[in-house]
Backbone as JSON Lines, residues from 0, in Angstrom:
{"i":0,"aa":"M","n":[-32.01,-17.2,-2.88],"ca":[-32.1,-17.38,-1.57],"c":[-31.99,-18.77,-1.13]}
{"i":1,"aa":"E","n":[-32.57,-19.66,-2.04],"ca":[-32.68,-21.0,-1.65],"c":[-31.31,-21.69,-1.8]}
{"i":2,"aa":"G","n":[-30.24,-21.07,-2.38],"ca":[-28.9,-21.53,-2.4],"c":[-28.11,-21.25,-1.11]}
{"i":3,"aa":"R","n":[-28.56,-20.46,-0.22],"ca":[-27.75,-20.21,0.95],"c":[-27.56,-21.44,1.92]}
{"i":4,"aa":"D","n":[-26.36,-21.44,2.42],"ca":[-25.94,-22.69,3.22],"c":[-26.99,-23.04,4.34]}
{"i":5,"aa":"E","n":[-27.49,-22.09,5.02],"ca":[-28.41,-22.29,6.17],"c":[-29.7,-22.9,5.61]}
{"i":6,"aa":"V","n":[-30.07,-22.5,4.36],"ca":[-31.43,-23.1,3.74],"c":[-31.15,-24.55,3.28]}
{"i":7,"aa":"R","n":[-29.98,-24.7,2.7],"ca":[-29.62,-26.02,2.14],"c":[-29.38,-27.08,3.22]}
{"i":8,"aa":"N","n":[-28.81,-26.64,4.39],"ca":[-28.65,-27.6,5.49],"c":[-29.91,-27.78,6.31]}
{"i":9,"aa":"G","n":[-31.07,-27.02,6.01],"ca":[-32.24,-27.11,6.76],"c":[-32.41,-26.33,8.11]}
{"i":10,"aa":"S","n":[-31.44,-25.44,8.38],"ca":[-31.44,-24.83,9.67],"c":[-32.39,-23.63,9.6]}
{"i":11,"aa":"T","n":[-32.79,-23.08,8.37],"ca":[-33.76,-22.01,8.32],"c":[-34.6,-22.13,7.04]}
{"i":12,"aa":"E","n":[-35.66,-21.29,7.05],"ca":[-36.43,-21.39,5.87],"c":[-35.87,-20.43,4.84]}
{"i":13,"aa":"W","n":[-36.23,-20.57,3.56],"ca":[-35.69,-19.85,2.42],"c":[-36.02,-18.31,2.61]}
{"i":14,"aa":"F","n":[-37.14,-17.99,3.31],"ca":[-37.61,-16.64,3.38],"c":[-37.08,-15.95,4.59]}
{"i":15,"aa":"A","n":[-36.43,-16.72,5.53],"ca":[-35.9,-16.13,6.69],"c":[-34.62,-15.2,6.58]}
{"i":16,"aa":"L","n":[-34.61,-14.26,7.38],"ca":[-33.5,-13.24,7.29],"c":[-32.32,-13.98,8.09]}
{"i":17,"aa":"R","n":[-31.15,-13.7,7.69],"ca":[-29.89,-14.12,8.34],"c":[-29.87,-13.59,9.79]}
{"i":18,"aa":"P","n":[-29.45,-14.27,10.74],"ca":[-29.17,-13.79,12.12],"c":[-28.13,-12.68,12.12]}
{"i":19,"aa":"C","n":[-28.29,-11.66,12.89],"ca":[-27.38,-10.6,12.91],"c":[-26.49,-10.76,14.14]}
{"i":20,"aa":"D","n":[-25.19,-11.12,13.87],"ca":[-24.27,-11.36,15.0],"c":[-23.94,-10.18,15.7]}
{"i":21,"aa":"Y","n":[-24.03,-9.05,15.12],"ca":[-23.54,-7.82,15.78],"c":[-24.79,-6.94,16.29]}
{"i":22,"aa":"V","n":[-26.01,-7.37,16.28],"ca":[-27.13,-6.57,16.76],"c":[-26.92,-6.07,18.1]}
{"i":23,"aa":"T","n":[-26.23,-6.82,19.1],"ca":[-26.07,-6.21,20.32],"c":[-25.22,-4.91,20.45]}
{"i":24,"aa":"I","n":[-24.53,-4.67,19.41],"ca":[-23.75,-3.41,19.32],"c":[-24.73,-2.25,19.64]}
{"i":25,"aa":"F","n":[-25.85,-2.35,18.97],"ca":[-26.88,-1.15,19.11],"c":[-27.51,-1.02,20.54]}
{"i":26,"aa":"S","n":[-27.18,-1.94,21.34],"ca":[-27.65,-1.72,22.77],"c":[-26.71,-0.97,23.6]}
{"i":27,"aa":"Q","n":[-25.8,-0.42,23.05],"ca":[-24.66,0.4,23.67],"c":[-24.62,1.82,23.06]}
{"i":28,"aa":"P","n":[-24.06,2.88,23.67],"ca":[-23.83,4.1,23.1],"c":[-22.72,3.91,21.99]}
{"i":29,"aa":"L","n":[-22.71,4.67,21.02],"ca":[-21.87,4.63,19.84],"c":[-21.29,5.93,19.5]}
{"i":30,"aa":"L","n":[-20.13,5.89,19.05],"ca":[-19.54,7.05,18.35],"c":[-19.71,6.81,16.86]}
{"i":31,"aa":"A","n":[-20.4,7.55,16.04],"ca":[-20.83,7.13,14.71],"c":[-20.43,8.38,13.68]}
{"i":32,"aa":"W","n":[-20.23,7.93,12.46],"ca":[-20.01,8.95,11.42],"c":[-20.55,8.45,10.15]}
{"i":33,"aa":"P","n":[-20.83,9.34,9.16],"ca":[-21.41,8.85,7.87],"c":[-20.26,8.48,7.0]}
{"i":34,"aa":"D","n":[-20.63,7.77,5.94],"ca":[-19.8,7.2,4.91],"c":[-19.12,8.29,4.15]}
{"i":35,"aa":"T","n":[-19.84,9.36,3.76],"ca":[-19.16,10.53,3.0],"c":[-19.61,11.84,3.8]}
{"i":36,"aa":"A","n":[-18.85,12.73,3.69],"ca":[-19.12,14.17,4.28],"c":[-18.33,15.15,3.66]}
{"i":37,"aa":"K","n":[-18.73,16.37,3.79],"ca":[-18.04,17.61,3.35],"c":[-17.43,18.28,4.45]}
{"i":38,"aa":"E","n":[-17.86,17.89,5.65],"ca":[-17.42,18.5,6.92],"c":[-17.68,17.41,7.95]}
{"i":39,"aa":"S","n":[-17.07,17.82,9.12],"ca":[-17.03,16.78,10.13],"c":[-18.55,16.56,10.71]}
{"i":40,"aa":"R","n":[-18.83,15.25,10.71],"ca":[-20.21,14.82,11.19],"c":[-20.27,13.78,12.13]}
{"i":41,"aa":"F","n":[-19.18,13.73,12.99],"ca":[-19.21,12.59,13.93],"c":[-20.18,12.97,15.09]}
{"i":42,"aa":"C","n":[-20.92,12.0,15.66],"ca":[-21.85,12.12,16.64],"c":[-21.99,10.96,17.69]}
{"i":43,"aa":"L","n":[-22.57,11.21,18.72],"ca":[-22.78,10.16,19.71],"c":[-24.25,9.64,19.6]}
{"i":44,"aa":"L","n":[-24.35,8.39,19.5],"ca":[-25.69,7.86,19.4],"c":[-25.97,7.08,20.68]}
{"i":45,"aa":"P","n":[-27.31,7.46,21.15],"ca":[-27.55,6.67,22.45],"c":[-27.83,5.19,22.24]}
{"i":46,"aa":"A","n":[-27.83,4.5,23.35],"ca":[-28.08,3.03,23.25],"c":[-29.57,2.73,22.6]}
{"i":47,"aa":"G","n":[-29.63,1.88,21.82],"ca":[-30.85,1.51,21.08],"c":[-31.1,2.24,19.77]}
{"i":48,"aa":"S","n":[-30.01,3.06,19.5],"ca":[-30.12,3.7,18.1],"c":[-29.89,2.79,16.96]}
{"i":49,"aa":"V","n":[-30.29,2.96,15.89],"ca":[-29.93,2.07,14.65],"c":[-29.57,3.19,13.57]}
{"i":50,"aa":"I","n":[-28.64,2.73,12.83],"ca":[-28.14,3.58,11.76],"c":[-28.83,3.11,10.45]}
{"i":51,"aa":"G","n":[-29.51,4.0,9.79],"ca":[-30.33,3.74,8.65],"c":[-29.62,3.61,7.37]}
{"i":52,"aa":"N","n":[-28.69,4.5,7.19],"ca":[-27.93,4.6,5.93],"c":[-26.48,4.06,6.15]}
{"i":53,"aa":"T","n":[-25.69,4.18,5.07],"ca":[-24.27,3.75,5.27],"c":[-23.59,4.64,6.24]}
{"i":54,"aa":"A","n":[-23.17,4.1,7.29],"ca":[-22.47,4.88,8.29],"c":[-21.56,3.88,9.04]}
{"i":55,"aa":"F","n":[-20.67,4.36,9.94],"ca":[-19.74,3.52,10.82],"c":[-19.82,3.89,12.15]}
{"i":56,"aa":"C","n":[-19.34,3.0,12.97],"ca":[-19.34,3.33,14.39],"c":[-18.3,2.57,15.2]}
{"i":57,"aa":"V","n":[-17.98,3.14,16.36],"ca":[-16.92,2.52,17.3],"c":[-17.63,2.4,18.56]}
{"i":58,"aa":"L","n":[-17.45,1.26,19.18],"ca":[-18.06,0.98,20.55],"c":[-17.0,1.41,21.57]}
{"i":59,"aa":"G","n":[-17.53,1.61,22.84],"ca":[-16.72,1.95,23.96],"c":[-16.91,3.44,24.33]}
{"i":60,"aa":"D","n":[-16.19,3.79,25.44],"ca":[-16.35,5.06,25.98],"c":[-15.49,6.08,25.27]}
{"i":61,"aa":"H","n":[-15.91,6.45,24.13],"ca":[-14.99,7.42,23.22],"c":[-15.6,8.71,23.14]}
{"i":62,"aa":"A","n":[-16.52,9.13,23.95],"ca":[-17.26,10.46,23.73],"c":[-16.36,11.54,23.9]}
{"i":63,"aa":"W","n":[-15.21,11.5,24.58],"ca":[-14.3,12.51,24.74],"c":[-13.57,12.92,23.38]}
{"i":64,"aa":"L","n":[-13.64,11.81,22.43],"ca":[-13.05,12.16,21.01],"c":[-13.8,13.04,20.21]}
{"i":65,"aa":"L","n":[-15.11,13.19,20.56],"ca":[-15.96,13.95,19.72],"c":[-15.39,15.36,19.41]}
{"i":66,"aa":"P","n":[-15.18,16.16,20.47],"ca":[-14.72,17.59,20.05],"c":[-13.4,17.49,19.27]}
{"i":67,"aa":"L","n":[-12.59,16.46,19.42],"ca":[-11.39,16.47,18.58],"c":[-11.59,16.08,17.23]}
{"i":68,"aa":"L","n":[-12.47,15.03,16.91],"ca":[-12.85,14.67,15.64],"c":[-13.72,15.87,14.84]}
{"i":69,"aa":"N","n":[-14.56,16.65,15.64],"ca":[-15.33,17.52,15.03],"c":[-14.83,18.99,15.07]}
{"i":70,"aa":"S","n":[-13.38,19.04,15.45],"ca":[-12.72,20.38,15.33],"c":[-12.31,20.69,13.99]}
{"i":71,"aa":"T","n":[-11.91,21.9,13.8],"ca":[-11.5,22.34,12.51],"c":[-10.09,21.62,12.17]}
{"i":72,"aa":"T","n":[-9.27,21.42,13.19],"ca":[-7.91,20.8,13.07],"c":[-8.22,19.38,12.74]}
{"i":73,"aa":"G","n":[-9.2,18.75,13.42],"ca":[-9.5,17.42,13.38],"c":[-9.92,17.1,11.89]}
{"i":74,"aa":"W","n":[-10.78,17.96,11.29],"ca":[-11.1,17.77,9.89],"c":[-10.16,18.04,8.87]}
{"i":75,"aa":"R","n":[-9.09,18.88,9.28],"ca":[-7.96,19.02,8.34],"c":[-7.24,17.74,8.3]}
{"i":76,"aa":"V","n":[-7.01,17.04,9.48],"ca":[-6.32,15.74,9.45],"c":[-7.17,14.72,8.67]}
{"i":77,"aa":"I","n":[-8.49,14.7,8.8],"ca":[-9.28,13.72,8.0],"c":[-9.11,13.87,6.61]}
{"i":78,"aa":"T","n":[-9.01,15.1,6.2],"ca":[-8.88,15.47,4.72],"c":[-7.42,14.97,4.16]}
{"i":79,"aa":"M","n":[-6.54,14.85,5.17],"ca":[-5.18,14.23,4.75],"c":[-5.13,12.73,4.69]}
{"i":80,"aa":"I","n":[-6.03,12.1,5.32],"ca":[-5.97,10.61,5.55],"c":[-7.05,9.97,4.74]}
{"i":81,"aa":"C","n":[-8.14,10.6,4.43],"ca":[-9.2,10.09,3.72],"c":[-9.32,10.55,2.25]}
{"i":82,"aa":"Q","n":[-9.9,9.79,1.34],"ca":[-9.89,10.03,-0.06],"c":[-11.09,10.9,-0.39]}
{"i":83,"aa":"S","n":[-10.89,11.98,-1.24],"ca":[-11.96,12.67,-1.62],"c":[-12.79,11.97,-2.64]}
{"i":84,"aa":"R","n":[-14.07,12.09,-2.68],"ca":[-14.93,11.4,-3.54],"c":[-15.45,12.19,-4.77]}
{"i":85,"aa":"D","n":[-15.94,13.3,-4.41],"ca":[-16.39,14.29,-5.45],"c":[-16.58,15.61,-4.85]}
{"i":86,"aa":"E","n":[-17.11,16.6,-5.7],"ca":[-17.39,17.84,-5.19],"c":[-18.85,18.15,-5.28]}
{"i":87,"aa":"R","n":[-19.34,18.64,-4.16],"ca":[-20.8,19.13,-4.14],"c":[-20.89,20.5,-3.44]}
{"i":88,"aa":"G","n":[-21.51,21.42,-4.08],"ca":[-21.64,22.74,-3.47],"c":[-20.43,23.45,-3.3]}
{"i":89,"aa":"G","n":[-19.41,23.16,-4.21],"ca":[-18.1,23.73,-4.09],"c":[-17.2,23.24,-3.02]}
{"i":90,"aa":"Q","n":[-17.6,22.08,-2.37],"ca":[-16.7,21.53,-1.29],"c":[-16.49,20.06,-1.68]}
{"i":91,"aa":"L","n":[-15.35,19.59,-1.39],"ca":[-14.91,18.2,-1.67],"c":[-15.71,17.3,-0.59]}
{"i":92,"aa":"R","n":[-16.15,16.16,-1.03],"ca":[-16.75,15.23,-0.09],"c":[-15.72,14.1,0.03]}
{"i":93,"aa":"Y","n":[-15.64,13.69,1.28],"ca":[-14.62,12.62,1.65],"c":[-15.33,11.29,1.98]}
{"i":94,"aa":"R","n":[-14.65,10.29,1.61],"ca":[-15.03,8.89,2.06],"c":[-14.46,8.57,3.51]}
{"i":95,"aa":"L","n":[-15.21,8.42,4.37],"ca":[-14.71,8.32,5.82],"c":[-14.74,6.79,6.2]}
{"i":96,"aa":"L","n":[-14.09,6.01,5.37],"ca":[-14.04,4.65,5.59],"c":[-13.29,4.27,6.99]}
{"i":97,"aa":"P","n":[-13.65,3.25,7.63],"ca":[-12.98,2.86,8.83],"c":[-11.57,2.66,8.74]}
{"i":98,"aa":"Q","n":[-11.13,2.02,7.73],"ca":[-9.61,1.95,7.54],"c":[-8.96,3.21,7.5]}
{"i":99,"aa":"S","n":[-9.51,4.32,7.02],"ca":[-8.97,5.64,6.96],"c":[-8.96,6.35,8.35]}
{"i":100,"aa":"I","n":[-10.21,6.16,8.93],"ca":[-10.37,6.84,10.28],"c":[-9.52,6.13,11.28]}
{"i":101,"aa":"A","n":[-9.2,4.87,11.12],"ca":[-8.26,4.26,12.04],"c":[-6.88,4.83,12.05]}
{"i":102,"aa":"R","n":[-6.56,5.46,11.05],"ca":[-5.19,6.17,10.83],"c":[-5.21,7.56,11.5]}
{"i":103,"aa":"F","n":[-6.36,8.18,12.07],"ca":[-6.46,9.26,12.66],"c":[-5.58,9.39,13.95]}
{"i":104,"aa":"P","n":[-4.62,10.19,14.0],"ca":[-3.56,10.28,15.19],"c":[-4.33,10.88,16.5]}
{"i":105,"aa":"I","n":[-4.33,10.03,17.45],"ca":[-4.87,10.44,18.68],"c":[-3.79,10.92,19.62]}
{"i":106,"aa":"P","n":[-3.79,12.28,19.8],"ca":[-2.62,12.88,20.6],"c":[-2.89,12.39,22.18]}
{"i":107,"aa":"C","n":[-1.87,12.48,22.9],"ca":[-1.9,12.29,24.27],"c":[-2.82,13.31,25.01]}
{"i":108,"aa":"V","n":[-3.65,13.0,25.82],"ca":[-4.6,13.95,26.34],"c":[-4.55,13.87,28.06]}
{"i":109,"aa":"T","n":[-4.42,14.81,28.6],"ca":[-4.3,14.84,30.06],"c":[-5.82,14.4,30.59]}
{"i":110,"aa":"D","n":[-5.93,13.84,31.9],"ca":[-7.21,13.55,32.47],"c":[-8.2,14.74,32.52]}
{"i":111,"aa":"D","n":[-7.51,15.91,32.85],"ca":[-8.36,17.2,32.96],"c":[-8.95,17.35,31.63]}
{"i":112,"aa":"L","n":[-8.07,17.45,30.54],"ca":[-8.6,17.97,29.23],"c":[-9.51,16.8,28.72]}
{"i":113,"aa":"R","n":[-9.36,15.52,28.99],"ca":[-10.34,14.38,28.61],"c":[-11.75,14.73,29.28]}
{"i":114,"aa":"R","n":[-11.69,15.1,30.53],"ca":[-12.98,15.48,31.33],"c":[-13.63,16.68,30.59]}
{"i":115,"aa":"R","n":[-12.84,17.73,30.21],"ca":[-13.43,18.94,29.58],"c":[-13.98,18.51,28.17]}
{"i":116,"aa":"M","n":[-13.29,17.69,27.41],"ca":[-13.83,17.17,26.2],"c":[-15.08,16.35,26.32]}
{"i":117,"aa":"S","n":[-15.16,15.53,27.36],"ca":[-16.39,14.86,27.69],"c":[-17.58,15.7,27.89]}
{"i":118,"aa":"L","n":[-17.27,16.87,28.59],"ca":[-18.36,17.78,28.89],"c":[-18.85,18.39,27.59]}
{"i":119,"aa":"V","n":[-17.94,18.69,26.55],"ca":[-18.45,19.24,25.34],"c":[-19.18,18.29,24.55]}
{"i":120,"aa":"A","n":[-18.67,16.98,24.56],"ca":[-19.34,15.89,23.81],"c":[-20.85,15.55,24.37]}
{"i":121,"aa":"S","n":[-20.99,15.72,25.82],"ca":[-22.2,15.58,26.25],"c":[-23.18,16.75,26.19]}
{"i":122,"aa":"G","n":[-22.69,17.93,25.71],"ca":[-23.48,19.11,25.53],"c":[-23.48,19.92,26.79]}
{"i":123,"aa":"Q","n":[-22.71,19.58,27.72],"ca":[-22.67,20.34,28.96],"c":[-21.78,21.63,28.89]}
{"i":124,"aa":"H","n":[-21.03,21.61,27.87],"ca":[-20.06,22.83,27.43],"c":[-20.24,22.88,25.99]}
{"i":125,"aa":"V","n":[-20.12,24.3,25.55],"ca":[-20.15,24.51,24.19],"c":[-18.93,24.38,23.45]}
{"i":126,"aa":"H","n":[-18.95,23.76,22.16],"ca":[-17.78,23.7,21.39],"c":[-17.51,25.0,20.81]}
{"i":127,"aa":"D","n":[-16.63,25.7,21.62],"ca":[-16.4,27.2,21.24],"c":[-14.91,27.39,20.8]}
{"i":128,"aa":"E","n":[-14.61,28.73,20.55],"ca":[-13.12,29.02,20.24],"c":[-12.18,28.37,21.15]}
{"i":129,"aa":"G","n":[-12.43,28.47,22.44],"ca":[-11.43,27.83,23.31],"c":[-11.35,26.31,23.22]}
{"i":130,"aa":"V","n":[-12.3,25.58,22.85],"ca":[-12.2,24.16,22.57],"c":[-11.41,24.02,21.3]}
{"i":131,"aa":"E","n":[-11.68,24.87,20.19],"ca":[-10.98,24.77,19.02],"c":[-9.54,24.9,19.24]}
{"i":132,"aa":"R","n":[-9.13,25.93,20.1],"ca":[-7.69,26.29,20.33],"c":[-7.02,25.05,21.0]}
{"i":133,"aa":"A","n":[-7.8,24.57,22.06],"ca":[-7.26,23.36,22.75],"c":[-6.98,22.1,21.83]}
{"i":134,"aa":"M","n":[-7.9,22.08,20.95],"ca":[-7.72,20.85,19.92],"c":[-6.64,21.22,19.08]}
{"i":135,"aa":"A","n":[-6.36,22.32,18.55],"ca":[-5.37,22.69,17.65],"c":[-3.94,22.47,18.44]}
{"i":136,"aa":"E","n":[-3.98,22.9,19.8],"ca":[-2.71,22.73,20.45],"c":[-2.39,21.18,20.69]}
{"i":137,"aa":"L","n":[-3.35,20.27,20.59],"ca":[-3.04,18.84,20.68],"c":[-2.32,18.43,19.49]}
{"i":138,"aa":"F","n":[-2.52,19.01,18.36],"ca":[-1.99,18.63,17.21],"c":[-0.62,19.42,16.71]}
{"i":139,"aa":"W","n":[-0.52,20.48,17.54],"ca":[0.81,21.28,17.25],"c":[2.06,20.39,17.23]}
{"i":140,"aa":"P","n":[2.3,19.64,18.19],"ca":[3.59,18.92,18.15],"c":[3.67,17.89,16.91]}
{"i":141,"aa":"L","n":[2.62,17.57,16.27],"ca":[2.59,16.77,15.18],"c":[2.73,17.56,13.85]}
{"i":142,"aa":"G","n":[2.71,18.85,14.01],"ca":[2.88,19.74,12.86],"c":[1.64,19.75,11.91]}
{"i":143,"aa":"L","n":[0.52,19.48,12.47],"ca":[-0.8,19.44,11.72],"c":[-1.75,20.67,12.0]}
{"i":144,"aa":"T","n":[-1.23,21.74,12.64],"ca":[-2.04,22.77,12.88],"c":[-1.74,23.99,11.84]}
């Protein structure tokens, strides 16, 4: 610890933690997901939440993406773009690294469907068979259903 640049130049004590440049991220709502998963585990975290284990997040108003990412078709896409890590309980676990999730194809969505997806994300509408069907139809032109 004594060898850190900020300690050597006298700007901080050897026992002090480094300042966190991204701490303000946690004052906003986040779309988050774990490092590894056997099934879709994307969630919305309210402002002020802190991620305790290895997980990743995206800032911004992306709540409408939650039903898409958590759909059966969305998970099928994720299994095509993410690397499997190991098997647990008879299911493959995948590494959901940001560079892989960045390759997730986001289909064009009408404003009406985006509003409906936001209602699902906020819990005001259930993620039911109708939602699953709508999410599958979004991927149909891409040949991923």
